[in-house]
ZADO-1210 file (C-alpha; in nm, 4 decimals, padded with zeros to 6 digits):
<atoms>
<atom x="04.7006" y="-15.6962" z="02.6912" code="MET" pos="1"/>
<atom x="04.9017" y="-15.5026" z="02.9483" code="THR" pos="2"/>
<atom x="04.8229" y="-15.1455" z="03.0560" code="PRO" pos="3"/>
<atom x="05.1286" y="-15.0265" z="02.8614" code="ALA" pos="4"/>
<atom x="05.0023" y="-15.1968" z="02.5450" code="GLN" pos="5"/>
<atom x="04.6601" y="-15.0428" z="02.6059" code="PHE" pos="6"/>
<atom x="04.8123" y="-14.6944" z="02.6200" code="ARG" pos="7"/>
<atom x="05.0012" y="-14.7589" z="02.2978" code="SER" pos="8"/>
<atom x="04.6849" y="-14.8689" z="02.1171" code="LYS" pos="9"/>
<atom x="04.4898" y="-14.5817" z="02.2704" code="LEU" pos="10"/>
<atom x="04.7425" y="-14.3363" z="02.1299" code="ALA" pos="11"/>
<atom x="04.6856" y="-14.4842" z="01.7835" code="ALA" pos="12"/>
<atom x="04.3277" y="-14.3572" z="01.8057" code="GLY" pos="13"/>
<atom x="04.1301" y="-14.6565" z="01.6757" code="LYS" pos="14"/>
<atom x="03.9063" y="-14.7966" z="01.9509" code="LEU" pos="15"/>
<atom x="03.7016" y="-15.1193" z="01.9438" code="PRO" pos="16"/>
<atom x="03.3308" y="-15.1120" z="02.0366" code="PRO" pos="17"/>
<atom x="03.3839" y="-15.3051" z="02.3635" code="VAL" pos="18"/>
<atom x="03.6795" y="-15.3112" z="02.6040" code="ILE" pos="19"/>
<atom x="03.7183" y="-15.5330" z="02.9114" code="LEU" pos="20"/>
<atom x="03.9334" y="-15.4339" z="03.2104" code="PHE" pos="21"/>
<atom x="04.0147" y="-15.7476" z="03.4101" code="LEU" pos="22"/>
<atom x="04.2112" y="-15.7809" z="03.7326" code="GLY" pos="23"/>
<atom x="04.2326" y="-15.6752" z="04.0989" code="PRO" pos="24"/>
<atom x="04.4620" y="-15.3703" z="04.0818" code="ASP" pos="25"/>
<atom x="04.2245" y="-15.0762" z="04.1154" code="SER" pos="26"/>
<atom x="04.4888" y="-14.8028" z="04.0860" code="TRP" pos="27"/>
<atom x="04.6121" y="-14.8950" z="03.7379" code="GLU" pos="28"/>
<atom x="04.2551" y="-14.9658" z="03.6244" code="ARG" pos="29"/>
<atom x="04.1490" y="-14.6192" z="03.7325" code="GLU" pos="30"/>
<atom x="04.4441" y="-14.4586" z="03.5551" code="ARG" pos="31"/>
<atom x="04.3694" y="-14.6401" z="03.2282" code="CYS" pos="32"/>
<atom x="03.9974" y="-14.5581" z="03.2596" code="ARG" pos="33"/>
<atom x="04.0807" y="-14.1918" z="03.3059" code="ARG" pos="34"/>
<atom x="04.3086" y="-14.1979" z="03.0006" code="GLU" pos="35"/>
<atom x="04.0342" y="-14.3629" z="02.7933" code="LEU" pos="36"/>
<atom x="03.7794" y="-14.0991" z="02.8921" code="LEU" pos="37"/>
<atom x="04.0273" y="-13.8205" z="02.8171" code="ASP" pos="38"/>
<atom x="04.0939" y="-13.9696" z="02.4736" code="ALA" pos="39"/>
<atom x="03.7265" y="-14.0158" z="02.3813" code="VAL" pos="40"/>
<atom x="03.5370" y="-13.7376" z="02.5585" code="LEU" pos="41"/>
<atom x="03.6280" y="-13.3756" z="02.5976" code="GLY" pos="42"/>
<atom x="03.5501" y="-13.1992" z="02.9274" code="PRO" pos="43"/>
<atom x="03.2401" y="-13.0444" z="02.7729" code="GLU" pos="44"/>
<atom x="03.1109" y="-13.3884" z="02.6644" code="ASP" pos="45"/>
<atom x="03.1491" y="-13.5716" z="02.9993" code="ARG" pos="46"/>
<atom x="02.8060" y="-13.4967" z="03.1419" code="GLU" pos="47"/>
<atom x="02.6067" y="-13.6019" z="02.8363" code="SER" pos="48"/>
<atom x="02.8482" y="-13.8550" z="02.6875" code="GLY" pos="49"/>
<atom x="02.9247" y="-14.0800" z="02.9876" code="LEU" pos="50"/>
<atom x="02.6830" y="-14.3430" z="03.1191" code="SER" pos="51"/>
<atom x="02.7550" y="-14.5531" z="03.4275" code="ARG" pos="52"/>
<atom x="02.6110" y="-14.8941" z="03.5203" code="HIS" pos="53"/>
<atom x="02.6630" y="-15.1664" z="03.7784" code="ASP" pos="54"/>
<atom x="02.6101" y="-15.5187" z="03.6452" code="LEU" pos="55"/>
<atom x="02.5293" y="-15.6389" z="03.9963" code="ASP" pos="56"/>
<atom x="02.1953" y="-15.4609" z="03.9563" code="SER" pos="57"/>
<atom x="02.1666" y="-15.4096" z="03.5792" code="THR" pos="58"/>
<atom x="02.1530" y="-15.6783" z="03.3101" code="ALA" pos="59"/>
<atom x="02.4223" y="-15.6814" z="03.0436" code="LEU" pos="60"/>
<atom x="02.1491" y="-15.6573" z="02.7789" code="ALA" pos="61"/>
<atom x="02.0340" y="-15.3261" z="02.9319" code="GLU" pos="62"/>
<atom x="02.3872" y="-15.1890" z="02.9182" code="VAL" pos="63"/>
<atom x="02.4136" y="-15.2842" z="02.5504" code="LEU" pos="64"/>
<atom x="02.0708" y="-15.1303" z="02.4830" code="ASP" pos="65"/>
<atom x="02.2050" y="-14.8099" z="02.6347" code="ASP" pos="66"/>
<atom x="02.4998" y="-14.8317" z="02.3960" code="ALA" pos="67"/>
<atom x="02.2590" y="-14.8691" z="02.1033" code="ARG" pos="68"/>
<atom x="02.0602" y="-14.5606" z="02.2039" code="ALA" pos="69"/>
<atom x="02.1434" y="-14.2543" z="01.9950" code="LEU" pos="70"/>
<atom x="02.1758" y="-13.9067" z="02.1422" code="SER" pos="71"/>
<atom x="02.1426" y="-13.5703" z="01.9706" code="LEU" pos="72"/>
<atom x="02.3609" y="-13.4125" z="02.2378" code="PHE" pos="73"/>
<atom x="02.6398" y="-13.6727" z="02.2476" code="ALA" pos="74"/>
<atom x="02.7593" y="-13.8125" z="01.9146" code="PRO" pos="75"/>
<atom x="03.0491" y="-13.9787" z="02.0971" code="VAL" pos="76"/>
<atom x="02.9741" y="-14.1784" z="02.4125" code="ARG" pos="77"/>
<atom x="03.1352" y="-14.4075" z="02.6715" code="VAL" pos="78"/>
<atom x="02.9160" y="-14.6622" z="02.8475" code="ILE" pos="79"/>
<atom x="03.1002" y="-14.7711" z="03.1615" code="HIS" pos="80"/>
<atom x="02.9833" y="-15.0806" z="03.3526" code="ALA" pos="81"/>
<atom x="03.1488" y="-15.2247" z="03.6629" code="VAL" pos="82"/>
<atom x="03.1002" y="-15.5757" z="03.8029" code="GLY" pos="83"/>
<atom x="03.1408" y="-15.7495" z="03.4657" code="ALA" pos="84"/>
<atom x="03.1664" y="-16.0867" z="03.6430" code="GLU" pos="85"/>
<atom x="02.8027" y="-16.0478" z="03.7524" code="ALA" pos="86"/>
<atom x="02.6878" y="-16.0986" z="03.3921" code="ALA" pos="87"/>
<atom x="02.7843" y="-16.4645" z="03.4273" code="LEU" pos="88"/>
<atom x="02.4683" y="-16.6300" z="03.5668" code="PRO" pos="89"/>
<atom x="02.4539" y="-16.8679" z="03.8609" code="ARG" pos="90"/>
<atom x="02.2149" y="-17.1400" z="03.9692" code="GLY" pos="91"/>
<atom x="02.0020" y="-17.3882" z="03.7763" code="ARG" pos="92"/>
<atom x="01.9054" y="-17.1505" z="03.4994" code="ALA" pos="93"/>
<atom x="02.2666" y="-17.0431" z="03.4627" code="GLY" pos="94"/>
<atom x="02.3382" y="-17.2108" z="03.1305" code="LYS" pos="95"/>
<atom x="02.0307" y="-17.0700" z="02.9583" code="ASP" pos="96"/>
<atom x="02.0901" y="-16.7214" z="03.1009" code="GLU" pos="97"/>
<atom x="02.4578" y="-16.7336" z="03.0134" code="GLU" pos="98"/>
<atom x="02.3732" y="-16.8371" z="02.6569" code="SER" pos="99"/>
<atom x="02.1278" y="-16.5458" z="02.6264" code="ALA" pos="100"/>
<atom x="02.3785" y="-16.2951" z="02.7675" code="SER" pos="101"/>
<atom x="02.6540" y="-16.4279" z="02.5451" code="PHE" pos="102"/>
<atom x="02.4246" y="-16.4076" z="02.2411" code="GLN" pos="103"/>
<atom x="02.3314" y="-16.0478" z="02.3280" code="SER" pos="104"/>
<atom x="02.6999" y="-15.9505" z="02.3502" code="LEU" pos="105"/>
<atom x="02.7813" y="-16.1377" z="02.0297" code="ASP" pos="106"/>
<atom x="02.5005" y="-15.9603" z="01.8429" code="GLU" pos="107"/>
<atom x="02.6180" y="-15.6203" z="01.9624" code="TYR" pos="108"/>
<atom x="02.9782" y="-15.6919" z="01.8593" code="LEU" pos="109"/>
<atom x="02.8530" y="-15.7791" z="01.5092" code="LYS" pos="110"/>
<atom x="02.6582" y="-15.4532" z="01.4801" code="ARG" pos="111"/>
<atom x="02.8071" y="-15.2013" z="01.7254" code="PRO" pos="112"/>
<atom x="02.6847" y="-14.8440" z="01.7509" code="THR" pos="113"/>
<atom x="02.9129" y="-14.5965" z="01.5819" code="GLU" pos="114"/>
<atom x="03.0675" y="-14.3507" z="01.8266" code="GLY" pos="115"/>
<atom x="02.9910" y="-14.5649" z="02.1347" code="ALA" pos="116"/>
<atom x="03.2589" y="-14.7373" z="02.3418" code="THR" pos="117"/>
<atom x="03.1463" y="-14.9907" z="02.6033" code="VAL" pos="118"/>
<atom x="03.3927" y="-15.0284" z="02.8908" code="LEU" pos="119"/>
<atom x="03.3338" y="-15.3331" z="03.1130" code="LEU" pos="120"/>
<atom x="03.5289" y="-15.3805" z="03.4358" code="GLU" pos="121"/>
<atom x="03.5854" y="-15.6854" z="03.6553" code="SER" pos="122"/>
<atom x="03.8116" y="-15.6389" z="03.9561" code="GLY" pos="123"/>
<atom x="03.6769" y="-15.8922" z="04.2034" code="ARG" pos="124"/>
<atom x="03.9098" y="-16.1877" z="04.1442" code="TYR" pos="125"/>
<atom x="04.2818" y="-16.2588" z="04.1544" code="GLU" pos="126"/>
<atom x="04.4600" y="-16.4245" z="03.8633" code="PHE" pos="127"/>
<atom x="04.5905" y="-16.7207" z="04.0644" code="ASP" pos="128"/>
<atom x="04.5100" y="-16.9723" z="04.3361" code="ASN" pos="129"/>
<atom x="04.1412" y="-17.0130" z="04.4258" code="ASP" pos="130"/>
<atom x="04.0225" y="-16.7425" z="04.1835" code="ASP" pos="131"/>
<atom x="04.1977" y="-16.8733" z="03.8724" code="LYS" pos="132"/>
<atom x="03.9004" y="-17.0816" z="03.7524" code="ALA" pos="133"/>
<atom x="03.6654" y="-16.7848" z="03.7995" code="LYS" pos="134"/>
<atom x="03.8909" y="-16.5558" z="03.5970" code="VAL" pos="135"/>
<atom x="03.9190" y="-16.8197" z="03.3228" code="ASP" pos="136"/>
<atom x="03.5390" y="-16.8357" z="03.3072" code="ARG" pos="137"/>
<atom x="03.5177" y="-16.4571" z="03.2711" code="ILE" pos="138"/>
<atom x="03.7771" y="-16.4669" z="02.9931" code="ARG" pos="139"/>
<atom x="03.5794" y="-16.7374" z="02.8138" code="LYS" pos="140"/>
<atom x="03.2493" y="-16.5499" z="02.8437" code="PHE" pos="141"/>
<atom x="03.4035" y="-16.2284" z="02.7064" code="TYR" pos="142"/>
<atom x="03.6245" y="-16.4043" z="02.4515" code="SER" pos="143"/>
<atom x="03.4685" y="-16.2030" z="02.1669" code="GLY" pos="144"/>
<atom x="03.5701" y="-15.8685" z="02.3201" code="VAL" pos="145"/>
<atom x="03.8521" y="-15.7237" z="02.1039" code="PRO" pos="146"/>
<atom x="04.0554" y="-15.5638" z="02.3852" code="TRP" pos="147"/>
<atom x="04.0997" y="-15.7373" z="02.7208" code="VAL" pos="148"/>
<atom x="04.3348" y="-15.5386" z="02.9449" code="VAL" pos="149"/>
<atom x="04.4690" y="-15.7264" z="03.2481" code="GLU" pos="150"/>
<atom x="04.5518" y="-15.5590" z="03.5794" code="PHE" pos="151"/>
<atom x="04.7355" y="-15.7992" z="03.8130" code="PRO" pos="152"/>
<atom x="04.8619" y="-15.6800" z="04.1478" code="ARG" pos="153"/>
<atom x="05.1980" y="-15.5058" z="04.1356" code="PHE" pos="154"/>
<atom x="05.5080" y="-15.7146" z="04.1986" code="THR" pos="155"/>
<atom x="05.7693" y="-15.5676" z="04.4320" code="ASP" pos="156"/>
<atom x="05.9883" y="-15.4733" z="04.1327" code="VAL" pos="157"/>
<atom x="05.6985" y="-15.3036" z="03.9510" code="ALA" pos="158"/>
<atom x="05.5930" y="-15.1269" z="04.2710" code="ALA" pos="159"/>
<atom x="05.9464" y="-14.9932" z="04.3214" code="GLN" pos="160"/>
<atom x="05.9439" y="-14.8553" z="03.9667" code="ALA" pos="161"/>
<atom x="05.6071" y="-14.6939" z="04.0416" code="LEU" pos="162"/>
<atom x="05.7434" y="-14.5305" z="04.3589" code="VAL" pos="163"/>
<atom x="06.0270" y="-14.3746" z="04.1580" code="ARG" pos="164"/>
<atom x="05.7872" y="-14.2567" z="03.8863" code="GLU" pos="165"/>
<atom x="05.5371" y="-14.1000" z="04.1261" code="LEU" pos="166"/>
<atom x="05.8081" y="-13.9502" z="04.3494" code="ALA" pos="167"/>
<atom x="05.9745" y="-13.7854" z="04.0486" code="ALA" pos="168"/>
<atom x="05.6379" y="-13.6484" z="03.9327" code="ALA" pos="169"/>
<atom x="05.5929" y="-13.4863" z="04.2766" code="ARG" pos="170"/>
<atom x="05.9471" y="-13.3515" z="04.2943" code="GLY" pos="171"/>
<atom x="06.0550" y="-13.5875" z="04.5729" code="LEU" pos="172"/>
<atom x="06.4016" y="-13.7378" z="04.6067" code="ARG" pos="173"/>
<atom x="06.4065" y="-14.0932" z="04.7385" code="ILE" pos="174"/>
<atom x="06.6928" y="-14.3411" z="04.7678" code="GLN" pos="175"/>
<atom x="06.6771" y="-14.7124" z="04.6847" code="ALA" pos="176"/>
<atom x="06.6625" y="-14.8191" z="05.0505" code="ALA" pos="177"/>
<atom x="06.3636" y="-14.5932" z="05.1162" code="GLN" pos="178"/>
<atom x="06.1939" y="-14.7131" z="04.7962" code="VAL" pos="179"/>
<atom x="06.2225" y="-15.0728" z="04.9174" code="GLU" pos="180"/>
<atom x="06.1046" y="-14.9772" z="05.2668" code="LEU" pos="181"/>
<atom x="05.7975" y="-14.7972" z="05.1299" code="LEU" pos="182"/>
<atom x="05.7049" y="-15.0889" z="04.9034" code="VAL" pos="183"/>
<atom x="05.7483" y="-15.3409" z="05.1851" code="GLU" pos="184"/>
<atom x="05.5526" y="-15.1259" z="05.4293" code="THR" pos="185"/>
<atom x="05.2598" y="-15.0863" z="05.1881" code="LEU" pos="186"/>
<atom x="05.2756" y="-15.4428" z="05.0532" code="ASN" pos="187"/>
<atom x="05.3281" y="-15.3166" z="04.6951" code="ALA" pos="188"/>
<atom x="04.9735" y="-15.1732" z="04.6929" code="ASP" pos="189"/>
<atom x="04.9725" y="-14.9081" z="04.4181" code="ALA" pos="190"/>
<atom x="04.6766" y="-14.7103" z="04.5553" code="SER" pos="191"/>
<atom x="04.8343" y="-14.6812" z="04.8987" code="ARG" pos="192"/>
<atom x="05.1752" y="-14.5962" z="04.7483" code="ILE" pos="193"/>
<atom x="05.0170" y="-14.3099" z="04.5551" code="ASP" pos="194"/>
<atom x="04.8343" y="-14.1797" z="04.8615" code="GLY" pos="195"/>
<atom x="05.1339" y="-14.2004" z="05.0957" code="GLU" pos="196"/>
<atom x="05.3655" y="-14.0304" z="04.8444" code="LEU" pos="197"/>
<atom x="05.1106" y="-13.7501" z="04.8145" code="GLU" pos="198"/>
<atom x="05.1200" y="-13.7154" z="05.1937" code="LYS" pos="199"/>
<atom x="05.5016" y="-13.7090" z="05.1952" code="LEU" pos="200"/>
<atom x="05.5055" y="-13.4495" z="04.9148" code="ALA" pos="201"/>
<atom x="05.2704" y="-13.2199" z="05.1067" code="LEU" pos="202"/>
<atom x="05.4823" y="-13.2534" z="05.4201" code="PHE" pos="203"/>
<atom x="05.8282" y="-13.2167" z="05.2604" code="LEU" pos="204"/>
<atom x="05.7462" y="-12.9710" z="04.9828" code="GLY" pos="205"/>
<atom x="05.9242" y="-12.9375" z="04.6446" code="PRO" pos="206"/>
<atom x="06.2636" y="-13.1105" z="04.6157" code="ASN" pos="207"/>
<atom x="06.2153" y="-13.2792" z="04.9535" code="GLY" pos="208"/>
<atom x="06.4197" y="-13.5881" z="05.0382" code="THR" pos="209"/>
<atom x="06.2329" y="-13.8874" z="05.1804" code="VAL" pos="210"/>
<atom x="06.4114" y="-14.0573" z="05.4710" code="THR" pos="211"/>
<atom x="06.3338" y="-14.3691" z="05.6722" code="ALA" pos="212"/>
<atom x="06.2347" y="-14.1410" z="05.9616" code="GLU" pos="213"/>
<atom x="05.9743" y="-13.9691" z="05.7424" code="HIS" pos="214"/>
<atom x="05.8301" y="-14.3059" z="05.6403" code="ILE" pos="215"/>
<atom x="05.8167" y="-14.4241" z="06.0016" code="ASP" pos="216"/>
<atom x="05.6491" y="-14.1019" z="06.1139" code="ALA" pos="217"/>
<atom x="05.4031" y="-14.0414" z="05.8297" code="LEU" pos="218"/>
<atom x="05.3273" y="-14.3642" z="05.6467" code="VAL" pos="219"/>
<atom x="05.0329" y="-14.5663" z="05.7741" code="THR" pos="220"/>
<atom x="05.1322" y="-14.9128" z="05.9033" code="ASP" pos="221"/>
<atom x="05.5064" y="-14.8366" z="05.9054" code="ALA" pos="222"/>
<atom x="05.5340" y="-14.9370" z="06.2722" code="LYS" pos="223"/>
<atom x="05.3148" y="-15.2400" z="06.2118" code="ALA" pos="224"/>
<atom x="05.5584" y="-15.3449" z="05.9389" code="THR" pos="225"/>
<atom x="05.8480" y="-15.3183" z="06.1841" code="THR" pos="226"/>
<atom x="05.6565" y="-15.5429" z="06.4246" code="ILE" pos="227"/>
<atom x="05.5954" y="-15.7896" z="06.1417" code="PHE" pos="228"/>
<atom x="05.9684" y="-15.7877" z="06.0658" code="ARG" pos="229"/>
<atom x="06.0231" y="-15.8680" z="06.4323" code="LEU" pos="230"/>
<atom x="05.7885" y="-16.1666" z="06.3951" code="VAL" pos="231"/>
<atom x="05.9725" y="-16.2789" z="06.0797" code="ALA" pos="232"/>
<atom x="06.3124" y="-16.2531" z="06.2507" code="ALA" pos="233"/>
<atom x="06.1837" y="-16.4543" z="06.5487" code="ILE" pos="234"/>
<atom x="06.0429" y="-16.7129" z="06.3085" code="GLY" pos="235"/>
<atom x="06.3803" y="-16.7429" z="06.1386" code="ALA" pos="236"/>
<atom x="06.5492" y="-16.7812" z="06.4782" code="GLY" pos="237"/>
<atom x="06.7608" y="-16.4708" z="06.4134" code="ASN" pos="238"/>
<atom x="06.7974" y="-16.3339" z="06.7646" code="ARG" pos="239"/>
<atom x="07.0292" y="-16.0459" z="06.6713" code="THR" pos="240"/>
<atom x="06.7965" y="-15.9178" z="06.3990" code="GLU" pos="241"/>
<atom x="06.4896" y="-15.9584" z="06.6228" code="ALA" pos="242"/>
<atom x="06.6525" y="-15.7546" z="06.9005" code="LEU" pos="243"/>
<atom x="06.7454" y="-15.4936" z="06.6408" code="GLY" pos="244"/>
<atom x="06.3820" y="-15.4554" z="06.5304" code="PHE" pos="245"/>
<atom x="06.2763" y="-15.4378" z="06.8955" code="LEU" pos="246"/>
<atom x="06.5276" y="-15.1573" z="06.9455" code="ASP" pos="247"/>
<atom x="06.3793" y="-14.9768" z="06.6405" code="THR" pos="248"/>
<atom x="06.0325" y="-14.9937" z="06.7967" code="LEU" pos="249"/>
<atom x="06.1644" y="-14.8544" z="07.1247" code="ILE" pos="250"/>
<atom x="06.3419" y="-14.5665" z="06.9455" code="ARG" pos="251"/>
<atom x="06.0156" y="-14.4940" z="06.7613" code="GLN" pos="252"/>
<atom x="05.8509" y="-14.4544" z="07.1040" code="ASN" pos="253"/>
<atom x="05.6192" y="-14.7453" z="07.0330" code="GLU" pos="254"/>
<atom x="05.4004" y="-14.8362" z="07.3317" code="TYR" pos="255"/>
<atom x="05.5355" y="-15.1853" z="07.3960" code="LEU" pos="256"/>
<atom x="05.2192" y="-15.3347" z="07.5531" code="PRO" pos="257"/>
<atom x="05.0411" y="-15.2380" z="07.2292" code="LEU" pos="258"/>
<atom x="05.3173" y="-15.4030" z="07.0261" code="ALA" pos="259"/>
<atom x="05.2737" y="-15.7155" z="07.2384" code="LEU" pos="260"/>
<atom x="04.8991" y="-15.7086" z="07.1622" code="THR" pos="261"/>
<atom x="04.9785" y="-15.6982" z="06.7900" code="PHE" pos="262"/>
<atom x="05.2170" y="-15.9929" z="06.8307" code="LEU" pos="263"/>
<atom x="04.9476" y="-16.1866" z="07.0167" code="SER" pos="264"/>
<atom x="04.6930" y="-16.1247" z="06.7396" code="ALA" pos="265"/>
<atom x="04.9484" y="-16.2230" z="06.4737" code="GLN" pos="266"/>
<atom x="05.0352" y="-16.5544" z="06.6410" code="PHE" pos="267"/>
<atom x="04.6704" y="-16.6356" z="06.7214" code="ARG" pos="268"/>
<atom x="04.5585" y="-16.5822" z="06.3614" code="MET" pos="269"/>
<atom x="04.8554" y="-16.7808" z="06.2309" code="ALA" pos="270"/>
<atom x="04.7656" y="-17.0695" z="06.4649" code="LEU" pos="271"/>
<atom x="04.4009" y="-17.0516" z="06.3526" code="ALA" pos="272"/>
<atom x="04.5140" y="-17.0610" z="05.9884" code="ALA" pos="273"/>
<atom x="04.7251" y="-17.3674" z="06.0650" code="ARG" pos="274"/>
<atom x="04.4414" y="-17.5479" z="06.2422" code="GLU" pos="275"/>
<atom x="04.1902" y="-17.4639" z="05.9639" code="LEU" pos="276"/>
<atom x="04.4434" y="-17.5590" z="05.6927" code="ASN" pos="277"/>
<atom x="04.4249" y="-17.2122" z="05.5328" code="LEU" pos="278"/>
<atom x="04.7380" y="-17.1963" z="05.3194" code="ARG" pos="279"/>
<atom x="04.6892" y="-16.8905" z="05.0987" code="THR" pos="280"/>
<atom x="04.5959" y="-16.5259" z="05.1471" code="SER" pos="281"/>
<atom x="04.2782" y="-16.5791" z="04.9451" code="GLN" pos="282"/>
<atom x="04.1685" y="-16.8655" z="05.1687" code="GLN" pos="283"/>
<atom x="04.2249" y="-16.6539" z="05.4799" code="ILE" pos="284"/>
<atom x="04.0328" y="-16.3587" z="05.3324" code="GLN" pos="285"/>
<atom x="03.7448" y="-16.5865" z="05.2263" code="SER" pos="286"/>
<atom x="03.7258" y="-16.7429" z="05.5737" code="HIS" pos="287"/>
<atom x="03.7287" y="-16.4019" z="05.7428" code="CYS" pos="288"/>
<atom x="03.4569" y="-16.2793" z="05.5083" code="GLN" pos="289"/>
<atom x="03.2382" y="-16.5756" z="05.6026" code="LYS" pos="290"/>
<atom x="03.2649" y="-16.4967" z="05.9732" code="ILE" pos="291"/>
<atom x="03.2091" y="-16.1244" z="05.9167" code="GLY" pos="292"/>
<atom x="03.5669" y="-16.0122" z="05.9806" code="MET" pos="293"/>
<atom x="03.7435" y="-15.7542" z="05.7617" code="MET" pos="294"/>
<atom x="04.0834" y="-15.8707" z="05.6382" code="MET" pos="295"/>
<atom x="04.3170" y="-15.6669" z="05.4167" code="TRP" pos="296"/>
<atom x="04.5242" y="-15.8571" z="05.1597" code="ARG" pos="297"/>
<atom x="04.8504" y="-15.7313" z="05.3128" code="SER" pos="298"/>
<atom x="04.7420" y="-15.8562" z="05.6573" code="ARG" pos="299"/>
<atom x="04.6478" y="-16.1961" z="05.5134" code="ALA" pos="300"/>
<atom x="04.9914" y="-16.2170" z="05.3473" code="ASP" pos="301"/>
<atom x="05.1565" y="-16.1552" z="05.6843" code="GLN" pos="302"/>
<atom x="04.9502" y="-16.4277" z="05.8502" code="ILE" pos="303"/>
<atom x="05.0460" y="-16.6757" z="05.5770" code="VAL" pos="304"/>
<atom x="05.4125" y="-16.5848" z="05.6244" code="ASP" pos="305"/>
<atom x="05.3938" y="-16.6331" z="06.0024" code="THR" pos="306"/>
<atom x="05.2032" y="-16.9612" z="05.9707" code="ALA" pos="307"/>
<atom x="05.4718" y="-17.0852" z="05.7305" code="THR" pos="308"/>
<atom x="05.7621" y="-16.9890" z="05.9581" code="ARG" pos="309"/>
<atom x="05.6174" y="-17.1352" z="06.2795" code="PHE" pos="310"/>
<atom x="05.4970" y="-17.4864" z="06.3586" code="SER" pos="311"/>
<atom x="05.1745" y="-17.5167" z="06.5638" code="PRO" pos="312"/>
<atom x="05.3869" y="-17.6103" z="06.8663" code="GLN" pos="313"/>
<atom x="05.6024" y="-17.2979" z="06.8347" code="ARG" pos="314"/>
<atom x="05.2932" y="-17.0812" z="06.7872" code="LEU" pos="315"/>
<atom x="05.1384" y="-17.2185" z="07.1084" code="ARG" pos="316"/>
<atom x="05.4669" y="-17.1645" z="07.2943" code="ARG" pos="317"/>
<atom x="05.4824" y="-16.8067" z="07.1606" code="ALA" pos="318"/>
<atom x="05.1323" y="-16.7395" z="07.2930" code="LEU" pos="319"/>
<atom x="05.2278" y="-16.8741" z="07.6368" code="ARG" pos="320"/>
<atom x="05.5368" y="-16.6492" z="07.6434" code="LEU" pos="321"/>
<atom x="05.3238" y="-16.3536" z="07.5361" code="ILE" pos="322"/>
<atom x="05.0937" y="-16.4202" z="07.8317" code="ALA" pos="323"/>
<atom x="05.3954" y="-16.4213" z="08.0669" code="TYR" pos="324"/>
<atom x="05.5296" y="-16.0991" z="07.9104" code="ALA" pos="325"/>
<atom x="05.1897" y="-15.9331" z="07.9356" code="ASP" pos="326"/>
<atom x="05.1707" y="-16.0187" z="08.3062" code="ARG" pos="327"/>
<atom x="05.5242" y="-15.8839" z="08.3580" code="ALA" pos="328"/>
<atom x="05.4380" y="-15.5561" z="08.1831" code="LEU" pos="329"/>
<atom x="05.1546" y="-15.5086" z="08.4325" code="ARG" pos="330"/>
<atom x="05.3829" y="-15.5469" z="08.7351" code="ASP" pos="331"/>
<atom x="05.4653" y="-15.2447" z="08.9497" code="ALA" pos="332"/>
<atom x="05.7150" y="-15.0188" z="08.7696" code="ARG" pos="333"/>
<atom x="05.8304" y="-15.2750" z="08.5118" code="PRO" pos="334"/>
<atom x="06.1123" y="-15.2036" z="08.2684" code="ASP" pos="335"/>
<atom x="05.9270" y="-15.2629" z="07.9436" code="ASP" pos="336"/>
<atom x="06.2454" y="-15.3037" z="07.7414" code="ARG" pos="337"/>
<atom x="06.3838" y="-15.5769" z="07.9694" code="ILE" pos="338"/>
<atom x="06.0492" y="-15.7604" z="07.9613" code="VAL" pos="339"/>
<atom x="06.0341" y="-15.7541" z="07.5798" code="MET" pos="340"/>
<atom x="06.4006" y="-15.8445" z="07.5367" code="GLU" pos="341"/>
<atom x="06.3502" y="-16.1408" z="07.7677" code="ASN" pos="342"/>
<atom x="06.0480" y="-16.2424" z="07.5599" code="PHE" pos="343"/>
<atom x="06.2565" y="-16.2338" z="07.2396" code="VAL" pos="344"/>
<atom x="06.5460" y="-16.4224" z="07.3989" code="LEU" pos="345"/>
<atom x="06.3197" y="-16.7035" z="07.5248" code="ARG" pos="346"/>
<atom x="06.1317" y="-16.7322" z="07.1967" code="LEU" pos="347"/>
<atom x="06.4518" y="-16.7558" z="06.9913" code="THR" pos="348"/>
<atom x="06.6213" y="-17.0003" z="07.2289" code="ALA" pos="349"/>
</atoms>
């Protein structure tokens, strides 16, 4: 079931005893959760009618026992539990524990408590690549749940539609080119799109028009995205486009030694991904997690793109040229633009 289908069913007013939210997009999950609570509980019922649990520390059976408990003060209740994937046991006793948990859920679904809605959420895994088998196992475990609402990450097209929707709601005017720029800059992340549009609305006021200059000045990572475009243009061997992006950075008053540091980190991580045979964003994030390094999904996507565009030999050559450029930038009174243009020309030769 999609979020749109969930809203349609929610409007019909008949809710099942258990609902599962499944998928990594936290923004749409939060919006649907808020709409569910608004539909079931009035403002005066929130304090007594809403229970919260975390299945990482609470057994599923305890959550269902909470749902069975009757309250004189809350005839209608929502029992909200995050970490639904944690109810699937691990280790040697996994099969027995899983059978017991499944049986407990099955028994509750046969005799649910009137007026209680159990909302389970699992947002840890993606729907594809390395996580697909884990998501399939979650689906199988919760196969008896009547409503399973899926929240995949936004595609670029869906994210562009969201930008237009949220901009209109805030009274902002935004053209197609700026919509695409915002989505590309924020990697189609709905939560970040919402936050950055709120920032733009506060800055521009009612009926404000969003320009590329506003995005460059106010949106987090806008300059980093321009640098990534520079990397992509170099990878494609498009010298004219690469010099154009370099000119954009200079006009944005970007500190070029810092831009060179970003380029160095990008090429180093791409080379490491090549040498470790990390081919997907999930694999890169998992590897970084193992070594205690924080890695955003958008950053992992950029590393995958760079590793795809460049062979190991080109990546090593790029790092050597970066070292030469870095030394040149430290010379007495260097012209930073000439140094960086020379770097681009040599790398696209």
